[in-house]
C-alpha positions in Angstrom: 6.4 3.0 5.7 6.7 0.9 2.6 5.8 2.2 -0.8 4.6 -0.1 -3.6 4.1 1.3 -7.0 1.3 -0.3 -9.2 2.4 0.2 -12.8 -0.2 0.1 -15.4 -0.2 0.1 -19.3 0.3 3.6 -20.9 2.8 4.8 -18.3 0.1 5.1 -15.7 0.8 4.2 -12.0 -0.1 4.9 -8.5 1.3 4.4 -5.1 0.3 2.0 -2.3 1.6 3.1 1.0 1.9 0.5 3.8 2.7 1.0 7.4 1.4 2.5 10.8 0.0 5.9 10.5 -0.2 6.1 6.8 -3.7 7.3 7.0 -2.1 10.7 7.8 -0.8 10.7 4.2 -4.1 11.2 2.6 -3.9 14.8 1.7 -0.6 14.2 0.0 -1.9 11.5 -2.3 -5.0 13.3 -3.6 -4.8 14.3 -7.2 -3.5 18.0 -7.8 -6.4 20.4 -7.8 -9.1 18.5 -6.0 -11.5 20.9 -4.4 -13.7 18.6 -2.4 -13.8 15.1 -1.2 -16.8 12.7 -0.7 -15.7 10.2 2.1 -17.6 7.0 1.6 -17.5 4.8 4.8 -19.6 2.7 7.3 -20.9 3.3 10.6 -18.9 0.6 11.9 -15.5 1.7 10.7 -13.6 3.5 13.5 -11.3 5.4 11.3 -11.6 9.2 10.6 -9.6 10.9 7.8 -8.7 14.5 7.1 -8.2 14.9 3.3 -7.1 18.6 3.9 -9.9 20.0 1.7 -13.7 20.5 2.2 -15.3 17.1 2.6 -18.5 15.4 3.5 -19.0 11.9 4.8 -21.5 9.6 3.2 -22.2 6.3 5.1 -23.4 3.0 3.4 -24.7 -0.1 5.2 -22.7 -2.9 6.6 -22.2 -6.3 5.1 -22.5 -7.9 1.6 -26.2 -6.5 1.5 -24.7 -3.0 1.0 -22.9 -4.2 -2.2 -25.9 -3.4 -4.4 -27.0 -1.2 -7.3 -29.4 0.4 -5.0 -26.5 1.5 -2.7 -24.6 3.0 -5.7 -27.6 4.9 -6.9 -28.2 6.3 -3.4 -24.6 7.4 -3.2 -24.5 9.0 -6.6 -27.8 10.9 -5.8 -26.3 12.1 -2.6 -23.1 13.2 -4.6 -25.4 15.1 -6.9 -27.3 16.7 -3.9 -24.1 18.0 -2.5 -23.0 19.2 -5.9 -20.0 17.0 -6.4 -18.3 17.8 -9.7 -15.5 16.5 -11.9 -13.1 18.8 -10.0 -13.6 16.6 -7.0 -12.8 13.2 -5.7 -14.1 10.2 -3.7 -12.2 8.6 -0.9 -13.3 5.1 0.4 -12.5 4.4 4.0 -13.2 0.8 4.9 -12.9 -2.8 3.9 -13.7 -4.6 0.7 -17.3 -3.6 0.7 -16.6 0.0 0.9 -13.8 0.0 -1.6 -16.0 -2.0 -4.2 -19.0 0.3 -3.8 -17.1 3.6 -3.5 -14.8 2.7 -6.5 -18.0 1.6 -8.6 -19.7 4.9 -7.6 -16.7 7.0 -8.4 -16.3 5.2 -11.8 -19.9 5.9 -12.6 -20.7 9.3 -11.2 -20.0 12.0 -13.9 -18.6 9.0 -15.9 -15.4 8.9 -13.6 -14.1 10.8 -10.6 -10.7 10.1 -9.0 -10.9 7.6 -6.0 -8.4 7.1 -3.2 -9.0 4.0 -0.9 -8.0 4.0 2.7 -8.2 0.3 3.4 -9.1 -0.6 7.0 -9.1 -4.4 6.9 -6.4 -7.1 6.0 -8.7 -8.2 3.2 -8.9 -4.7 1.6 -5.2 -4.1 2.2 -3.9 -7.1 0.4 -6.6 -7.5 -2.2 -9.9 -5.6 -2.6 -8.4 -2.0 -2.6 -5.6 -3.0 -5.1 -6.1 -3.2 -8.8 -9.1 -1.3 -9.8 -11.8 -3.9 -9.7 -15.0 -2.5 -8.4 -18.5 -3.9 -8.3 -21.7 -4.9 -6.6 -23.7 -8.2 -6.2 -26.9 -9.2 -7.8 -29.0 -12.1 -6.7 -27.5 -14.3 -9.4 -23.9 -13.9 -8.2 -21.1 -11.8 -6.5 -19.6 -8.9 -8.3 -21.5 -9.5 -11.5 -21.9 -5.8 -12.2 -19.1 -3.4 -11.9 -16.2 -1.5 -13.6 -12.5 -1.4 -13.8 -11.4 1.9 -12.3 -7.9 2.2 -10.9 -7.6 4.4 -7.7 -5.2 7.4 -7.6 -3.8 5.9 -4.5 -4.3 3.3 -1.7 -3.3 3.8 2.0 -2.9 0.6 4.0 -2.6 1.7 7.6 -1.5 -1.5 9.6 -2.2 0.2 12.9 -6.1 -0.1 12.3 -5.7 -3.9 12.0 -5.0 -4.1 15.7 -8.7 -3.5 16.4 -10.2 -5.9 13.8 -12.5 -8.7 15.2 -11.0 -12.0 15.0 -13.3 -13.2 12.1 -12.5 -10.1 10.2 -8.8 -10.8 10.5 -9.4 -14.5 9.5 -11.2 -13.1 6.3 -8.1 -11.4 5.3 -5.8 -14.4 6.2 -7.9 -16.5 3.7 -6.6 -14.2 1.0 -3.0 -14.1 2.3 -3.1 -17.9 2.2 -3.9 -17.5 -1.6 -0.7 -15.6 -2.3 1.4 -18.4 -1.0 0.7 -20.2 -4.3 1.1 -17.1 -6.5 4.8 -16.4 -5.6 4.6 -15.4 -1.9 5.6 -18.7 -0.4 7.7 -17.1 2.4 4.7 -15.3 4.0 4.4 -17.9 6.8 1.2 -18.6 8.7 0.0 -18.3 12.2 -0.3 -15.1 14.1 0.2 -11.9 12.2 2.4 -10.4 14.8 5.0 -13.4 14.7 4.6 -17.1 14.6 5.7 -18.8 11.4 6.1 -15.6 9.4 9.5 -16.3 7.9 11.0 -13.3 9.9 8.8 -11.1 8.0 7.0 -8.0 9.9 3.3 -7.4 9.3 4.1 -4.4 7.0 6.3 -6.6 5.0 3.8 -9.3 4.7 1.1 -6.9 3.4 3.4 -5.3 1.2 4.6 -8.5 -0.3 0.9 -9.4 -1.1 0.5 -5.9 -2.8 3.6 -6.5 -4.9 2.4 -9.8 -6.1 -1.0 -8.3 -7.1 0.5 -5.2 -8.6 2.8 -7.4 -10.8 -0.3 -9.4 -12.0 -2.4 -6.3 -12.6 0.4 -4.6 -14.6 0.6 -7.5 -16.9 -3.3 -7.8 -17.4 -5.2 -4.8 -16.1 -8.5 -5.8 -17.4 -8.5 -9.6 -16.6 -8.2 -10.7 -20.2 -6.0 -13.5 -19.2 -3.4 -13.9 -16.4 -5.2 -11.6 -13.9 -7.8 -14.3 -13.4 -5.1 -16.3 -11.3 -5.9 -13.9 -8.5 -9.3 -15.6 -8.3 -7.4 -18.9 -7.0 -9.8 -20.5 -4.7 -12.5 -18.2 -5.4 -14.7 -20.4 -7.8 -16.0 -22.5 -4.9 -15.5 -19.8 -2.5 -17.9 -17.4 -4.3 -20.4 -20.2 -4.7 -20.5 -20.8 -0.9 -21.0 -17.0 -0.5 -23.6 -16.6 -3.2 -25.9 -19.2 -1.4 -25.8 -17.1 1.6 -26.6 -20.0 3.9 -23.3 -21.0 5.4 -22.2 -18.0 7.5 -18.8 -17.8 5.8 -16.8 -14.6 5.5 -15.1 -14.2 2.1 -11.7 -15.3 3.3 -13.1 -18.2 5.2 -14.9 -19.3 1.9 -11.7 -18.9 -0.1 -9.8 -21.0 2.3 -12.2 -23.9 1.5 -12.0 -22.9 -2.1 -8.1 -23.3 -2.0 -8.3 -26.8 -0.6 -11.0 -27.6 -3.2 -9.0 -26.3 -6.0 -6.1 -28.5 -5.1 -8.1 -31.6 -4.7 -9.6 -30.8 -8.2 -6.1 -30.4 -9.7 -5.2 -33.8 -8.1 -8.2 -35.4 -9.7 -7.2 -34.0 -13.1 -3.6 -35.2 -12.7 -2.1 -31.7 -12.5 -0.5 -31.9 -9.0 0.4 -34.8 -6.6 -0.7 -35.6 -3.2 2.1 -33.6 -1.6 1.2 -30.4 -3.2 -2.4 -30.9 -2.0 -0.9 -31.5 1.6 0.8 -28.3 1.2 -2.4 -26.4 0.5 -3.9 -28.0 3.6 -0.9 -27.0 5.8 -1.2 -23.4 4.7 -4.8 -23.1 5.3 -4.4 -24.9 8.7 -1.5 -22.6 9.4 -3.7 -19.6 9.4 -6.4 -21.3 11.7 -8.9 -21.6 8.8 -10.9 -24.6 7.8 -10.5 -26.4 4.5 -13.8 -28.3 4.7 -17.3 -27.6 3.5 -19.7 -26.3 6.1 -22.2 -28.8 7.3 -25.4 -29.1 5.0 -23.6 -27.9 1.8 -25.5 -28.9 -1.2 -23.4 -30.1 -4.0 -26.1 -29.4 -6.8 -26.4 -25.8 -5.4 -22.8 -25.2 -5.4 -22.4 -26.6 -8.9 -25.1 -24.3 -10.3 -23.4 -21.3 -8.8 -19.9 -22.3 -10.1 -21.5 -22.5 -13.5 -22.4 -18.8 -13.2 -18.7 -17.8 -12.2 -17.6 -14.7 -14.2 -14.6 -16.9 -15.6 -17.0 -19.5 -17.0 -16.9 -18.5 -20.7 -16.3 -22.1 -22.0 -17.9 -24.5 -19.6 -17.0 -25.1 -15.9 -13.8 -22.8 -15.4 -11.4 -22.9 -12.6 -8.0 -21.4 -11.6 -5.9 -24.6 -10.8 -2.3 -25.4 -9.8 -0.2 -27.4 -12.1 3.2 -28.0 -13.7 3.4 -24.5 -15.1 1.9 -23.0 -11.8 -1.4 -21.5 -11.1 -3.5 -20.9 -14.3 -7.0 -20.8 -15.7 -8.5 -24.1 -16.9 -11.7 -24.1 -18.9 -14.0 -26.9 -19.8 -13.5 -29.0 -16.7 -15.6 -32.0 -16.6 -18.7 -31.6 -14.5 -18.6 -35.1 -13.1 -15.0 -34.6 -11.8 -16.1 -31.3 -10.4 -19.0 -32.8 -8.6 -17.1 -35.9 -7.3 -14.3 -33.6 -5.9 -16.8 -31.8 -3.7 -16.8 -35.0 -1.5 -13.0 -34.5 -0.9 -13.6 -31.4 1.0 -16.7 -32.5 3.2 
């Protein structure tokens, strides 16, 4: 088991436990004095937990459609019906949809209950469950309504990854590819059990991603600046997801977004051809596509990118450059549109 501590301003911190069988540590990481636990999960999640106190399971729907305000309202109503109080806690068991929804419900109900995440997908373990960003989608975009609500602990049981469908694993690999350019260049690519992994075990690779995210979150808990670099590859990626017409999972869309961000940085003179080729090699190494899906509409994607949460001063992207990955605002719309052709 590997333990990573997420340090936060004001002396706050919480543990992230990574390794096979760590789901059995749930009772030990619950806040002291918790009397009851509301377990939020999905029918499709084959993981059972025992928090060691009185608990009830609340299931939400599968897929991105479950990330809605109506789902949060239904959960909070169910919590109230059961009599959940401020002396209790929420445990989210599942992937990114569950951690986002359970976290937002926990942040909202009684104006805040402790939440512990049991992350059951690679995407959740290396990204969604870490850092306290919760939220739901509205028709205008992904994650536009939410709250910062740090968990009390996160459990990343690597045993559960063995049963993930291939596309769900690919979803996580898209996020892992991102970390190569945020300081994790030794993560390797290919098969998670071996391949070009730089000699790292699966647990070490997950823990390294968690460490990178923890360092960024510690420096900028509420995304006032540097934390936005964690959205590398996400501007186009979210635009592809928002349209809902391209049958792409989150990580698959981010992989395309990473290549696009590199091509855009090249067009702006921030990086050279060799660095673009490195982005393509990393994405290819994980068996992911760096090309737009057939039929992608540039005008539709431009409109969606303009509504991105980072866009406070014109079109805004996270881009590589001489000083590393950073947020760049006011990017020329013509260059953004022209660069879409580079990833067709």
